[in-house]
Gaussian input, Z-matrix of N, CA and C with variables (Angstrom, degrees):
# hf/3-21g

backbone

0 1
 N
 C     1     B1
 C     2     B2     1     A1
 N     3     B3     2     A2     1     D1
 C     4     B4     3     A3     2     D2
 C     5     B5     4     A4     3     D3
 N     6     B6     5     A5     4     D4
 C     7     B7     6     A6     5     D5
 C     8     B8     7     A7     6     D6
 N     9     B9     8     A8     7     D7
 C    10    B10     9     A9     8     D8
 C    11    B11    10    A10     9     D9
 N    12    B12    11    A11    10    D10
 C    13    B13    12    A12    11    D11
 C    14    B14    13    A13    12    D12
 N    15    B15    14    A14    13    D13
 C    16    B16    15    A15    14    D14
 C    17    B17    16    A16    15    D15
 N    18    B18    17    A17    16    D16
 C    19    B19    18    A18    17    D17
 C    20    B20    19    A19    18    D18
 N    21    B21    20    A20    19    D19
 C    22    B22    21    A21    20    D20
 C    23    B23    22    A22    21    D21
 N    24    B24    23    A23    22    D22
 C    25    B25    24    A24    23    D23
 C    26    B26    25    A25    24    D24
 N    27    B27    26    A26    25    D25
 C    28    B28    27    A27    26    D26
 C    29    B29    28    A28    27    D27
 N    30    B30    29    A29    28    D28
 C    31    B31    30    A30    29    D29
 C    32    B32    31    A31    30    D30
 N    33    B33    32    A32    31    D31
 C    34    B34    33    A33    32    D32
 C    35    B35    34    A34    33    D33
 N    36    B36    35    A35    34    D34
 C    37    B37    36    A36    35    D35
 C    38    B38    37    A37    36    D36
 N    39    B39    38    A38    37    D37
 C    40    B40    39    A39    38    D38
 C    41    B41    40    A40    39    D39
 N    42    B42    41    A41    40    D40
 C    43    B43    42    A42    41    D41
 C    44    B44    43    A43    42    D42
 N    45    B45    44    A44    43    D43
 C    46    B46    45    A45    44    D44
 C    47    B47    46    A46    45    D45
 N    48    B48    47    A47    46    D46
 C    49    B49    48    A48    47    D47
 C    50    B50    49    A49    48    D48
 N    51    B51    50    A50    49    D49
 C    52    B52    51    A51    50    D50
 C    53    B53    52    A52    51    D51
 N    54    B54    53    A53    52    D52
 C    55    B55    54    A54    53    D53
 C    56    B56    55    A55    54    D54
 N    57    B57    56    A56    55    D55
 C    58    B58    57    A57    56    D56
 C    59    B59    58    A58    57    D57
 N    60    B60    59    A59    58    D58
 C    61    B61    60    A60    59    D59
 C    62    B62    61    A61    60    D60
 N    63    B63    62    A62    61    D61
 C    64    B64    63    A63    62    D62
 C    65    B65    64    A64    63    D63
 N    66    B66    65    A65    64    D64
 C    67    B67    66    A66    65    D65
 C    68    B68    67    A67    66    D66
 N    69    B69    68    A68    67    D67
 C    70    B70    69    A69    68    D68
 C    71    B71    70    A70    69    D69
 N    72    B72    71    A71    70    D70
 C    73    B73    72    A72    71    D71
 C    74    B74    73    A73    72    D72
 N    75    B75    74    A74    73    D73
 C    76    B76    75    A75    74    D74
 C    77    B77    76    A76    75    D75
 N    78    B78    77    A77    76    D76
 C    79    B79    78    A78    77    D77
 C    80    B80    79    A79    78    D78
 N    81    B81    80    A80    79    D79
 C    82    B82    81    A81    80    D80
 C    83    B83    82    A82    81    D81
 N    84    B84    83    A83    82    D82
 C    85    B85    84    A84    83    D83
 C    86    B86    85    A85    84    D84
 N    87    B87    86    A86    85    D85
 C    88    B88    87    A87    86    D86
 C    89    B89    88    A88    87    D87
 N    90    B90    89    A89    88    D88
 C    91    B91    90    A90    89    D89
 C    92    B92    91    A91    90    D90
 N    93    B93    92    A92    91    D91
 C    94    B94    93    A93    92    D92
 C    95    B95    94    A94    93    D93
 N    96    B96    95    A95    94    D94
 C    97    B97    96    A96    95    D95
 C    98    B98    97    A97    96    D96
 N    99    B99    98    A98    97    D97
 C   100   B100    99    A99    98    D98
 C   101   B101   100   A100    99    D99
 N   102   B102   101   A101   100   D100
 C   103   B103   102   A102   101   D101
 C   104   B104   103   A103   102   D102
 N   105   B105   104   A104   103   D103
 C   106   B106   105   A105   104   D104
 C   107   B107   106   A106   105   D105
 N   108   B108   107   A107   106   D106
 C   109   B109   108   A108   107   D107
 C   110   B110   109   A109   108   D108
 N   111   B111   110   A110   109   D109
 C   112   B112   111   A111   110   D110
 C   113   B113   112   A112   111   D111
 N   114   B114   113   A113   112   D112
 C   115   B115   114   A114   113   D113
 C   116   B116   115   A115   114   D114
 N   117   B117   116   A116   115   D115
 C   118   B118   117   A117   116   D116
 C   119   B119   118   A118   117   D117
 N   120   B120   119   A119   118   D118
 C   121   B121   120   A120   119   D119
 C   122   B122   121   A121   120   D120
 N   123   B123   122   A122   121   D121
 C   124   B124   123   A123   122   D122
 C   125   B125   124   A124   123   D123
 N   126   B126   125   A125   124   D124
 C   127   B127   126   A126   125   D125
 C   128   B128   127   A127   126   D126
 N   129   B129   128   A128   127   D127
 C   130   B130   129   A129   128   D128
 C   131   B131   130   A130   129   D129
 N   132   B132   131   A131   130   D130
 C   133   B133   132   A132   131   D131
 C   134   B134   133   A133   132   D132
 N   135   B135   134   A134   133   D133
 C   136   B136   135   A135   134   D134
 C   137   B137   136   A136   135   D135
 N   138   B138   137   A137   136   D136
 C   139   B139   138   A138   137   D137
 C   140   B140   139   A139   138   D138
 N   141   B141   140   A140   139   D139
 C   142   B142   141   A141   140   D140
 C   143   B143   142   A142   141   D141
 N   144   B144   143   A143   142   D142
 C   145   B145   144   A144   143   D143
 C   146   B146   145   A145   144   D144
 N   147   B147   146   A146   145   D145
 C   148   B148   147   A147   146   D146
 C   149   B149   148   A148   147   D147
 N   150   B150   149   A149   148   D148
 C   151   B151   150   A150   149   D149
 C   152   B152   151   A151   150   D150
 N   153   B153   152   A152   151   D151
 C   154   B154   153   A153   152   D152
 C   155   B155   154   A154   153   D153
 N   156   B156   155   A155   154   D154
 C   157   B157   156   A156   155   D155
 C   158   B158   157   A157   156   D156
 N   159   B159   158   A158   157   D157
 C   160   B160   159   A159   158   D158
 C   161   B161   160   A160   159   D159
 N   162   B162   161   A161   160   D160
 C   163   B163   162   A162   161   D161
 C   164   B164   163   A163   162   D162
 N   165   B165   164   A164   163   D163
 C   166   B166   165   A165   164   D164
 C   167   B167   166   A166   165   D165
 N   168   B168   167   A167   166   D166
 C   169   B169   168   A168   167   D167
 C   170   B170   169   A169   168   D168
 N   171   B171   170   A170   169   D169
 C   172   B172   171   A171   170   D170
 C   173   B173   172   A172   171   D171
 N   174   B174   173   A173   172   D172
 C   175   B175   174   A174   173   D173
 C   176   B176   175   A175   174   D174
 N   177   B177   176   A176   175   D175
 C   178   B178   177   A177   176   D176
 C   179   B179   178   A178   177   D177
 N   180   B180   179   A179   178   D178
 C   181   B181   180   A180   179   D179
 C   182   B182   181   A181   180   D180
 N   183   B183   182   A182   181   D181
 C   184   B184   183   A183   182   D182
 C   185   B185   184   A184   183   D183
 N   186   B186   185   A185   184   D184
 C   187   B187   186   A186   185   D185
 C   188   B188   187   A187   186   D186
 N   189   B189   188   A188   187   D187
 C   190   B190   189   A189   188   D188
 C   191   B191   190   A190   189   D189
 N   192   B192   191   A191   190   D190
 C   193   B193   192   A192   191   D191
 C   194   B194   193   A193   192   D192
 N   195   B195   194   A194   193   D193
 C   196   B196   195   A195   194   D194
 C   197   B197   196   A196   195   D195
 N   198   B198   197   A197   196   D196
 C   199   B199   198   A198   197   D197
 C   200   B200   199   A199   198   D198
 N   201   B201   200   A200   199   D199
 C   202   B202   201   A201   200   D200
 C   203   B203   202   A202   201   D201
 N   204   B204   203   A203   202   D202
 C   205   B205   204   A204   203   D203
 C   206   B206   205   A205   204   D204
 N   207   B207   206   A206   205   D205
 C   208   B208   207   A207   206   D206
 C   209   B209   208   A208   207   D207
 N   210   B210   209   A209   208   D208
 C   211   B211   210   A210   209   D209
 C   212   B212   211   A211   210   D210
 N   213   B213   212   A212   211   D211
 C   214   B214   213   A213   212   D212
 C   215   B215   214   A214   213   D213
 N   216   B216   215   A215   214   D214
 C   217   B217   216   A216   215   D215
 C   218   B218   217   A217   216   D216
 N   219   B219   218   A218   217   D217
 C   220   B220   219   A219   218   D218
 C   221   B221   220   A220   219   D219
 N   222   B222   221   A221   220   D220
 C   223   B223   222   A222   221   D221
 C   224   B224   223   A223   222   D222
 N   225   B225   224   A224   223   D223
 C   226   B226   225   A225   224   D224
 C   227   B227   226   A226   225   D225
 N   228   B228   227   A227   226   D226
 C   229   B229   228   A228   227   D227
 C   230   B230   229   A229   228   D228
 N   231   B231   230   A230   229   D229
 C   232   B232   231   A231   230   D230
 C   233   B233   232   A232   231   D231
 N   234   B234   233   A233   232   D232
 C   235   B235   234   A234   233   D233
 C   236   B236   235   A235   234   D234
 N   237   B237   236   A236   235   D235
 C   238   B238   237   A237   236   D236
 C   239   B239   238   A238   237   D237
 N   240   B240   239   A239   238   D238
 C   241   B241   240   A240   239   D239
 C   242   B242   241   A241   240   D240
 N   243   B243   242   A242   241   D241
 C   244   B244   243   A243   242   D242
 C   245   B245   244   A244   243   D243
 N   246   B246   245   A245   244   D244
 C   247   B247   246   A246   245   D245
 C   248   B248   247   A247   246   D246
 N   249   B249   248   A248   247   D247
 C   250   B250   249   A249   248   D248
 C   251   B251   250   A250   249   D249
 N   252   B252   251   A251   250   D250
 C   253   B253   252   A252   251   D251
 C   254   B254   253   A253   252   D252
 N   255   B255   254   A254   253   D253
 C   256   B256   255   A255   254   D254
 C   257   B257   256   A256   255   D255
 N   258   B258   257   A257   256   D256
 C   259   B259   258   A258   257   D257
 C   260   B260   259   A259   258   D258
 N   261   B261   260   A260   259   D259
 C   262   B262   261   A261   260   D260
 C   263   B263   262   A262   261   D261
 N   264   B264   263   A263   262   D262
 C   265   B265   264   A264   263   D263
 C   266   B266   265   A265   264   D264
 N   267   B267   266   A266   265   D265
 C   268   B268   267   A267   266   D266
 C   269   B269   268   A268   267   D267
 N   270   B270   269   A269   268   D268
 C   271   B271   270   A270   269   D269
 C   272   B272   271   A271   270   D270
 N   273   B273   272   A272   271   D271
 C   274   B274   273   A273   272   D272
 C   275   B275   274   A274   273   D273
 N   276   B276   275   A275   274   D274
 C   277   B277   276   A276   275   D275
 C   278   B278   277   A277   276   D276
 N   279   B279   278   A278   277   D277
 C   280   B280   279   A279   278   D278
 C   281   B281   280   A280   279   D279
 N   282   B282   281   A281   280   D280
 C   283   B283   282   A282   281   D281
 C   284   B284   283   A283   282   D282
 N   285   B285   284   A284   283   D283
 C   286   B286   285   A285   284   D284
 C   287   B287   286   A286   285   D285
 N   288   B288   287   A287   286   D286
 C   289   B289   288   A288   287   D287
 C   290   B290   289   A289   288   D288
 N   291   B291   290   A290   289   D289
 C   292   B292   291   A291   290   D290
 C   293   B293   292   A292   291   D291
 N   294   B294   293   A293   292   D292
 C   295   B295   294   A294   293   D293
 C   296   B296   295   A295   294   D294
 N   297   B297   296   A296   295   D295
 C   298   B298   297   A297   296   D296
 C   299   B299   298   A298   297   D297
 N   300   B300   299   A299   298   D298
 C   301   B301   300   A300   299   D299
 C   302   B302   301   A301   300   D300
 N   303   B303   302   A302   301   D301
 C   304   B304   303   A303   302   D302
 C   305   B305   304   A304   303   D303
 N   306   B306   305   A305   304   D304
 C   307   B307   306   A306   305   D305
 C   308   B308   307   A307   306   D306
 N   309   B309   308   A308   307   D307
 C   310   B310   309   A309   308   D308
 C   311   B311   310   A310   309   D309
 N   312   B312   311   A311   310   D310
 C   313   B313   312   A312   311   D311
 C   314   B314   313   A313   312   D312

   B1=1.4376
   B2=1.5188
   B3=1.2798
   B4=1.4436
   B5=1.5152
   B6=1.3012
   B7=1.4578
   B8=1.5211
   B9=1.3151
   B10=1.4615
   B11=1.5166
   B12=1.3300
   B13=1.4551
   B14=1.5127
   B15=1.3031
   B16=1.4534
   B17=1.5166
   B18=1.3318
   B19=1.4546
   B20=1.5238
   B21=1.3068
   B22=1.4559
   B23=1.5267
   B24=1.2616
   B25=1.4575
   B26=1.5147
   B27=1.3167
   B28=1.4536
   B29=1.5219
   B30=1.3072
   B31=1.4523
   B32=1.5261
   B33=1.3046
   B34=1.4642
   B35=1.5218
   B36=1.3161
   B37=1.4651
   B38=1.5185
   B39=1.3235
   B40=1.4665
   B41=1.5200
   B42=1.3413
   B43=1.4639
   B44=1.5254
   B45=1.3335
   B46=1.4619
   B47=1.5263
   B48=1.3297
   B49=1.4679
   B50=1.5209
   B51=1.3261
   B52=1.4657
   B53=1.5284
   B54=1.3219
   B55=1.4609
   B56=1.5322
   B57=1.3233
   B58=1.4638
   B59=1.5311
   B60=1.3435
   B61=1.4692
   B62=1.5307
   B63=1.3378
   B64=1.4668
   B65=1.5242
   B66=1.3250
   B67=1.4689
   B68=1.5317
   B69=1.3280
   B70=1.4666
   B71=1.5280
   B72=1.3395
   B73=1.4636
   B74=1.5326
   B75=1.3241
   B76=1.4619
   B77=1.5246
   B78=1.3265
   B79=1.4651
   B80=1.5313
   B81=1.3451
   B82=1.4705
   B83=1.5279
   B84=1.3328
   B85=1.4614
   B86=1.5278
   B87=1.3262
   B88=1.4568
   B89=1.5315
   B90=1.3264
   B91=1.4592
   B92=1.5266
   B93=1.3072
   B94=1.4541
   B95=1.5230
   B96=1.3320
   B97=1.4683
   B98=1.5294
   B99=1.3327
   B100=1.4597
   B101=1.5200
   B102=1.3228
   B103=1.4698
   B104=1.5234
   B105=1.3140
   B106=1.4612
   B107=1.5321
   B108=1.3186
   B109=1.4643
   B110=1.5225
   B111=1.3402
   B112=1.4693
   B113=1.5207
   B114=1.3186
   B115=1.4638
   B116=1.5350
   B117=1.3318
   B118=1.4650
   B119=1.5284
   B120=1.3167
   B121=1.4603
   B122=1.5261
   B123=1.3011
   B124=1.4741
   B125=1.5212
   B126=1.3401
   B127=1.4713
   B128=1.5311
   B129=1.3279
   B130=1.4718
   B131=1.5243
   B132=1.3346
   B133=1.4625
   B134=1.5191
   B135=1.3286
   B136=1.4512
   B137=1.5180
   B138=1.3231
   B139=1.4642
   B140=1.5326
   B141=1.3217
   B142=1.4660
   B143=1.5258
   B144=1.3296
   B145=1.4603
   B146=1.5255
   B147=1.3338
   B148=1.4631
   B149=1.5256
   B150=1.3336
   B151=1.4617
   B152=1.5117
   B153=1.3342
   B154=1.4595
   B155=1.5224
   B156=1.3283
   B157=1.4616
   B158=1.5211
   B159=1.3301
   B160=1.4672
   B161=1.5263
   B162=1.3207
   B163=1.4572
   B164=1.5265
   B165=1.3164
   B166=1.4632
   B167=1.5310
   B168=1.3237
   B169=1.4615
   B170=1.5337
   B171=1.3214
   B172=1.4648
   B173=1.5331
   B174=1.3171
   B175=1.4674
   B176=1.5299
   B177=1.3324
   B178=1.4697
   B179=1.5245
   B180=1.3247
   B181=1.4623
   B182=1.5287
   B183=1.3113
   B184=1.4731
   B185=1.5261
   B186=1.3237
   B187=1.4581
   B188=1.5268
   B189=1.3163
   B190=1.4619
   B191=1.5204
   B192=1.3271
   B193=1.4703
   B194=1.5280
   B195=1.3177
   B196=1.4672
   B197=1.5242
   B198=1.3243
   B199=1.4660
   B200=1.5241
   B201=1.3304
   B202=1.4616
   B203=1.5257
   B204=1.3104
   B205=1.4603
   B206=1.5269
   B207=1.3181
   B208=1.4600
   B209=1.5332
   B210=1.3231
   B211=1.4634
   B212=1.5229
   B213=1.3396
   B214=1.4621
   B215=1.5074
   B216=1.3093
   B217=1.4618
   B218=1.5186
   B219=1.3167
   B220=1.4557
   B221=1.5187
   B222=1.3183
   B223=1.4580
   B224=1.5208
   B225=1.3026
   B226=1.4540
   B227=1.5211
   B228=1.3009
   B229=1.4512
   B230=1.5156
   B231=1.3204
   B232=1.4547
   B233=1.5168
   B234=1.3142
   B235=1.4532
   B236=1.5213
   B237=1.3200
   B238=1.4624
   B239=1.5091
   B240=1.3046
   B241=1.4565
   B242=1.5225
   B243=1.3119
   B244=1.4601
   B245=1.5156
   B246=1.3075
   B247=1.4483
   B248=1.5166
   B249=1.3142
   B250=1.4577
   B251=1.5139
   B252=1.3344
   B253=1.4557
   B254=1.5222
   B255=1.3227
   B256=1.4620
   B257=1.5201
   B258=1.3225
   B259=1.4581
   B260=1.5124
   B261=1.3162
   B262=1.4622
   B263=1.5293
   B264=1.3001
   B265=1.4561
   B266=1.5246
   B267=1.3315
   B268=1.4651
   B269=1.5220
   B270=1.3318
   B271=1.4561
   B272=1.5249
   B273=1.3311
   B274=1.4614
   B275=1.5220
   B276=1.3369
   B277=1.4644
   B278=1.5229
   B279=1.3265
   B280=1.4616
   B281=1.5307
   B282=1.3315
   B283=1.4682
   B284=1.5161
   B285=1.3270
   B286=1.4601
   B287=1.5244
   B288=1.3418
   B289=1.4671
   B290=1.5180
   B291=1.3469
   B292=1.4742
   B293=1.5298
   B294=1.3217
   B295=1.4775
   B296=1.5146
   B297=1.3177
   B298=1.4608
   B299=1.5357
   B300=1.3339
   B301=1.4582
   B302=1.5283
   B303=1.3331
   B304=1.4719
   B305=1.5295
   B306=1.3240
   B307=1.4612
   B308=1.5220
   B309=1.2890
   B310=1.4643
   B311=1.5123
   B312=1.3084
   B313=1.4627
   B314=1.4905
   A1=109.03
   A2=115.46
   A3=117.38
   A4=110.96
   A5=116.40
   A6=119.56
   A7=105.57
   A8=114.20
   A9=119.65
   A10=110.56
   A11=115.35
   A12=120.57
   A13=108.28
   A14=116.49
   A15=121.94
   A16=109.51
   A17=116.20
   A18=120.79
   A19=112.06
   A20=117.96
   A21=121.24
   A22=112.15
   A23=117.96
   A24=120.42
   A25=110.56
   A26=116.22
   A27=120.03
   A28=112.83
   A29=117.14
   A30=121.04
   A31=107.05
   A32=116.47
   A33=118.77
   A34=109.61
   A35=116.08
   A36=119.72
   A37=111.33
   A38=116.62
   A39=120.12
   A40=110.70
   A41=117.03
   A42=120.75
   A43=110.83
   A44=115.84
   A45=120.28
   A46=110.44
   A47=115.76
   A48=119.88
   A49=111.66
   A50=117.11
   A51=120.28
   A52=110.81
   A53=116.37
   A54=120.52
   A55=110.11
   A56=116.47
   A57=120.72
   A58=110.67
   A59=116.93
   A60=121.15
   A61=110.75
   A62=116.43
   A63=120.18
   A64=110.89
   A65=116.08
   A66=120.53
   A67=110.70
   A68=116.29
   A69=119.63
   A70=110.56
   A71=116.94
   A72=120.88
   A73=111.26
   A74=116.02
   A75=120.93
   A76=111.22
   A77=115.97
   A78=120.50
   A79=112.75
   A80=115.72
   A81=121.89
   A82=112.20
   A83=114.93
   A84=122.12
   A85=107.91
   A86=116.90
   A87=120.54
   A88=110.08
   A89=115.50
   A90=119.67
   A91=110.50
   A92=117.41
   A93=121.02
   A94=112.11
   A95=116.23
   A96=120.64
   A97=110.45
   A98=115.04
   A99=120.36
   A100=111.21
   A101=116.87
   A102=120.99
   A103=110.40
   A104=116.29
   A105=120.20
   A106=110.78
   A107=117.70
   A108=122.04
   A109=111.80
   A110=116.74
   A111=120.55
   A112=112.19
   A113=116.79
   A114=123.37
   A115=111.81
   A116=114.45
   A117=122.72
   A118=107.16
   A119=116.35
   A120=117.59
   A121=107.11
   A122=115.84
   A123=120.43
   A124=110.74
   A125=117.57
   A126=120.25
   A127=111.26
   A128=117.09
   A129=119.72
   A130=110.42
   A131=116.30
   A132=120.31
   A133=110.48
   A134=116.75
   A135=120.33
   A136=111.42
   A137=117.49
   A138=120.88
   A139=111.22
   A140=117.36
   A141=120.14
   A142=111.06
   A143=116.17
   A144=120.66
   A145=113.42
   A146=117.12
   A147=119.33
   A148=112.00
   A149=116.32
   A150=119.86
   A151=113.90
   A152=118.28
   A153=121.01
   A154=112.31
   A155=116.96
   A156=121.97
   A157=106.92
   A158=117.04
   A159=118.57
   A160=111.13
   A161=114.92
   A162=120.06
   A163=108.11
   A164=115.99
   A165=119.70
   A166=110.32
   A167=115.08
   A168=121.71
   A169=111.83
   A170=116.35
   A171=120.94
   A172=110.66
   A173=116.71
   A174=120.50
   A175=110.29
   A176=117.12
   A177=120.26
   A178=110.35
   A179=115.91
   A180=120.16
   A181=110.04
   A182=115.99
   A183=121.60
   A184=111.22
   A185=116.34
   A186=120.41
   A187=111.59
   A188=116.39
   A189=119.85
   A190=110.85
   A191=117.23
   A192=120.58
   A193=111.14
   A194=116.40
   A195=120.09
   A196=110.67
   A197=116.58
   A198=120.24
   A199=110.44
   A200=116.85
   A201=119.97
   A202=110.77
   A203=116.15
   A204=120.38
   A205=110.90
   A206=116.82
   A207=121.24
   A208=112.85
   A209=116.71
   A210=120.13
   A211=112.34
   A212=116.44
   A213=119.55
   A214=113.73
   A215=116.84
   A216=121.04
   A217=109.12
   A218=116.26
   A219=118.50
   A220=112.77
   A221=116.33
   A222=122.16
   A223=113.65
   A224=117.11
   A225=120.53
   A226=107.39
   A227=115.62
   A228=121.49
   A229=108.73
   A230=115.67
   A231=120.76
   A232=107.75
   A233=114.49
   A234=120.38
   A235=107.60
   A236=116.67
   A237=120.75
   A238=106.99
   A239=115.01
   A240=120.92
   A241=111.20
   A242=116.76
   A243=120.68
   A244=108.15
   A245=116.43
   A246=121.34
   A247=108.36
   A248=116.03
   A249=120.95
   A250=109.81
   A251=115.94
   A252=121.19
   A253=108.49
   A254=116.01
   A255=120.94
   A256=108.15
   A257=116.21
   A258=121.88
   A259=108.66
   A260=115.93
   A261=120.97
   A262=111.13
   A263=116.28
   A264=121.42
   A265=107.95
   A266=114.87
   A267=119.43
   A268=111.73
   A269=115.78
   A270=121.29
   A271=108.60
   A272=116.11
   A273=121.07
   A274=112.89
   A275=117.97
   A276=119.39
   A277=110.96
   A278=115.99
   A279=120.17
   A280=110.37
   A281=116.94
   A282=121.31
   A283=111.39
   A284=116.73
   A285=120.99
   A286=110.29
   A287=116.88
   A288=119.40
   A289=111.64
   A290=116.84
   A291=119.95
   A292=111.12
   A293=116.87
   A294=120.13
   A295=109.97
   A296=116.55
   A297=121.64
   A298=110.59
   A299=117.43
   A300=120.18
   A301=110.70
   A302=117.76
   A303=121.35
   A304=110.68
   A305=117.05
   A306=120.42
   A307=111.97
   A308=117.69
   A309=121.80
   A310=112.74
   A311=117.61
   A312=121.32
   A313=112.14
   D1=157.39
   D2=-178.60
   D3=-59.64
   D4=-45.38
   D5=170.54
   D6=-114.95
   D7=111.88
   D8=-171.60
   D9=-66.02
   D10=142.38
   D11=175.25
   D12=-80.43
   D13=132.78
   D14=-176.56
   D15=-71.59
   D16=114.17
   D17=-177.85
   D18=-98.14
   D19=-15.80
   D20=-170.89
   D21=-92.36
   D22=-12.25
   D23=-179.84
   D24=121.72
   D25=-171.06
   D26=179.57
   D27=83.47
   D28=-3.79
   D29=-179.99
   D30=-125.20
   D31=131.11
   D32=179.40
   D33=-68.02
   D34=158.84
   D35=178.55
   D36=-59.80
   D37=-38.59
   D38=179.65
   D39=-62.46
   D40=-46.54
   D41=178.72
   D42=-63.49
   D43=-42.42
   D44=-179.67
   D45=-62.60
   D46=-45.84
   D47=179.66
   D48=-62.86
   D49=-40.60
   D50=177.97
   D51=-60.76
   D52=-45.58
   D53=179.40
   D54=-65.78
   D55=-39.52
   D56=179.67
   D57=-63.81
   D58=-43.94
   D59=177.37
   D60=-61.18
   D61=-39.91
   D62=177.46
   D63=-59.46
   D64=-44.38
   D65=179.65
   D66=-64.25
   D67=-41.38
   D68=178.54
   D69=-61.60
   D70=-45.18
   D71=179.61
   D72=-64.26
   D73=-43.69
   D74=-178.78
   D75=-58.20
   D76=-40.90
   D77=-176.16
   D78=-99.29
   D79=6.08
   D80=177.94
   D81=54.13
   D82=47.33
   D83=177.90
   D84=-94.09
   D85=128.87
   D86=179.06
   D87=-89.31
   D88=161.34
   D89=176.48
   D90=-64.14
   D91=-33.24
   D92=177.68
   D93=-62.87
   D94=-45.20
   D95=177.94
   D96=-62.94
   D97=-44.63
   D98=-178.26
   D99=-65.21
   D100=-42.27
   D101=-179.79
   D102=-60.94
   D103=-44.63
   D104=-179.27
   D105=-64.07
   D106=-44.90
   D107=-177.93
   D108=-68.91
   D109=-38.18
   D110=-178.98
   D111=-84.66
   D112=-5.05
   D113=-179.31
   D114=61.89
   D115=45.79
   D116=172.83
   D117=-114.42
   D118=154.77
   D119=169.49
   D120=-71.85
   D121=155.09
   D122=-178.67
   D123=-60.97
   D124=-40.58
   D125=-178.41
   D126=-69.73
   D127=-39.00
   D128=179.07
   D129=-65.35
   D130=-42.73
   D131=177.95
   D132=-60.89
   D133=-43.56
   D134=179.24
   D135=-59.52
   D136=-41.37
   D137=178.82
   D138=-65.36
   D139=-36.51
   D140=177.00
   D141=-67.22
   D142=-46.35
   D143=-175.03
   D144=-73.13
   D145=-22.66
   D146=177.53
   D147=-92.59
   D148=-3.50
   D149=179.37
   D150=83.92
   D151=6.56
   D152=179.12
   D153=-75.50
   D154=-22.07
   D155=172.22
   D156=-121.01
   D157=141.83
   D158=179.91
   D159=-65.30
   D160=141.59
   D161=179.74
   D162=-108.90
   D163=120.57
   D164=-177.63
   D165=-99.77
   D166=-178.74
   D167=-178.18
   D168=-58.53
   D169=-42.43
   D170=-178.93
   D171=-62.94
   D172=-41.06
   D173=179.01
   D174=-67.19
   D175=-39.03
   D176=177.32
   D177=-58.98
   D178=-46.55
   D179=-179.02
   D180=-62.74
   D181=-46.86
   D182=-178.35
   D183=-59.70
   D184=-45.12
   D185=-179.38
   D186=-70.00
   D187=-39.58
   D188=179.04
   D189=-63.54
   D190=-43.75
   D191=178.82
   D192=-63.98
   D193=-38.40
   D194=177.67
   D195=-65.22
   D196=-43.45
   D197=179.43
   D198=-64.35
   D199=-41.43
   D200=177.31
   D201=-61.58
   D202=-40.20
   D203=179.28
   D204=-63.13
   D205=-42.47
   D206=-178.45
   D207=-70.58
   D208=-30.38
   D209=-178.30
   D210=-93.45
   D211=-11.01
   D212=-178.96
   D213=77.28
   D214=12.97
   D215=179.55
   D216=-99.90
   D217=124.48
   D218=-178.70
   D219=-102.25
   D220=-4.32
   D221=175.05
   D222=60.14
   D223=36.12
   D224=174.42
   D225=-100.10
   D226=116.75
   D227=178.58
   D228=-114.97
   D229=145.57
   D230=178.14
   D231=-127.31
   D232=134.30
   D233=175.98
   D234=-132.45
   D235=117.23
   D236=176.94
   D237=-99.03
   D238=115.97
   D239=-177.63
   D240=-85.37
   D241=-34.67
   D242=-176.38
   D243=-149.96
   D244=138.95
   D245=178.45
   D246=-139.46
   D247=124.69
   D248=177.51
   D249=-109.39
   D250=137.64
   D251=179.80
   D252=-132.10
   D253=134.87
   D254=177.77
   D255=-117.66
   D256=125.98
   D257=175.63
   D258=-106.47
   D259=141.96
   D260=-177.52
   D261=-93.66
   D262=38.63
   D263=178.64
   D264=-154.07
   D265=153.55
   D266=176.83
   D267=-105.98
   D268=1.64
   D269=179.64
   D270=-83.74
   D271=86.60
   D272=-172.76
   D273=-64.09
   D274=-33.27
   D275=179.98
   D276=-64.40
   D277=-42.61
   D278=178.36
   D279=-65.02
   D280=-41.67
   D281=179.09
   D282=-61.86
   D283=-44.99
   D284=-179.53
   D285=-62.43
   D286=-43.95
   D287=179.86
   D288=-65.73
   D289=-37.91
   D290=179.42
   D291=-67.65
   D292=-44.55
   D293=179.00
   D294=-64.68
   D295=-42.08
   D296=179.99
   D297=-61.32
   D298=-41.73
   D299=-179.29
   D300=-68.13
   D301=-33.43
   D302=179.22
   D303=-71.26
   D304=-31.95
   D305=-178.88
   D306=-73.21
   D307=-24.01
   D308=-178.73
   D309=-81.86
   D310=-11.14
   D311=-178.09
   D312=-72.84

């Protein structure tokens, strides 16, 4: 998700549910779609999302994975902090042209 739902803790159920509802509204996901994907009955899901039944860590994970599945977001981010490259030539013009031609493919 664009703003990942905290699965490890540190967020109250109320805050988590509010953020989860925001994500559902943003992506126009219905409770019916979510219930089917998360393999919950519609009534059980409704009780979880309204706070009438306690929502535990396992339910958070299950619902988050279902929402990710429905939105097509897998939440995999990559950050490369440092990259080293060694070329076996000192002819920089040739290297630049070769790299440039490979990038256009």
